[in-house]
N, C-alpha and C positions, 0 to 999 in steps of 0.2 A: 491533672493540670497543675502546673507550677507557676506561680506569679513571681515576676522579677520587678521590684520597685512599684508594684501595682499598676504599671503602664503596659506591660507586655505579659502575655500568657503563652506559655509553652504548650503547644498542642501535642501531647504525648499519648499516642494511641497505637496499639498493635492490632486493632481490629481491622479486618479486611474491609475495604471501602467499595461500595457499589455506586459508581457515578451516574448522574442523570444523563439523559440523551443530550440535553442542552450543554452540559459541561463537556461532554465528549466532542460535540460539534465545535464548541468554542476553542477547545484545546487543539483539535485537528486544524482549525484555521490558523491558530497561533504557530503550529508546527510547519505551516505552509501547504497543507493539504487543501485541494479544491474539494470542499465537502460535497458538492453536488455532482462533480464529474469524476471523482476518485474514491468511490465508496469502498473499493478493494483495499484502500490504505487506512480506513477508519479503525481497524483493529489495533493499529499502533497508537492512535489517539486514546482509545479506550484503555489500553495497557498502561499508557503514560499517566492518565488521570488516576487510575486505580493503584498505581505503584506506590509502595511505601517510601518515605524519605530515608535515604541510606544513612547508616551509622557513619560518622558521629553527628550528622546533621539532625536538626529538629525544626519542625514548622512552628513559627511563632506568630501570634496575633497581636498586632500593635493597637492597643486600646486608645492611644492618643491620636490615632490617625483620623483624618476627615472621612475617609471611606471605611466604614465599619468592617468590611470584608477584607481589609488589607492584611496580607500574609507575607512574611519574609522568612528566610531560612537562615539558621544560625548554626555554625560548626562549633561544638563545645570543646574541641581539641585545639583549634587554631584561632578561635574568637572571630572568624570571618563571618560576615553576614552578606546575603545576596537576596535580591528580589525574585529572581527566577529560580524555579525548582532545580536542585543540583543535577537532575537527570535530563533536563530539557535538551541539551546538546546530543545526548545519546539517542533520544527519540527523533530529533531532526535528522540525524545520520541514518537511522533506521528507515525513515520516510524516503530519503534520497536513494538509499540502496534498493528498497522495495520498488520504487518508481522506475529505477534503471532496469531492474530485473523484469518488470512488467512490460516496459518498452521493448526490451530484447525479445521476450516471448512473443510479443505482437509482431515484431519484424520477422521472426522465424516463421510464425504462422502465415503471415502475408506472403512470404517468399514461397512457402510450401503450396499455398493456394494458387499462386501464379504459375507454378510449374505443372505441366500435364502429368497425370498419374502414371507412374512407371517409367517416366522419361529419365530420371536420375540426372537431369541436367544435360543429357545428350539428345541430339535431334533424332527422332524416330525415322527409320528408313521405310516405315510402313505408311507414312502419311498421317493426316489428322483424323481421318475417318468421319463418319457422320456426326454432326453436332460438335465437332472438335474434341471427341473423346478418345482419340487414338485408334489404331487399327487401320486396315486398308480402306482406301476410299472406294466406294462403289459408284460407278457412273451408270445411270440407267441406259440401257441399250447394250451394255457389255455382255449381258446374258440374254440369249434369245430363247424363245420358247422351244422346248424340246432338248435343250442342252442337258447333258447328264451331270454337269457340275452342280454341286450343292453349296450353298453359302451358309456358313455357320457363324 
């Protein structure tokens, strides 16, 4: 840790970070994830919380702040400072892309489930068969006792 004018501490760590479940949920909500209904997107929140601050940025702790957990990010090459993590936009974009992919997969699955098996989108000339499963329809009375036809 390096102190700047004893009011700001640069949090300089290369250690991998293991976030708490609450941190991941909070960051997920910050990214726009519906934490309860989109658990398939929470890996993005976990990755974002655990991600290191990219070079040349450093996380800094403002010791003069009213909120003792107040962190900001400082770019030591450009002297720019920001409150949001420099990678937040990257993770928001990842959420939007993963959400769109999941919605597309859901639409494809729903379309496949709505189409009878083997129909490939064309109407079957064999009818719907018993229980709507495809194949010829059998009407009772079509086969009489003693007929030599077999139904398979």
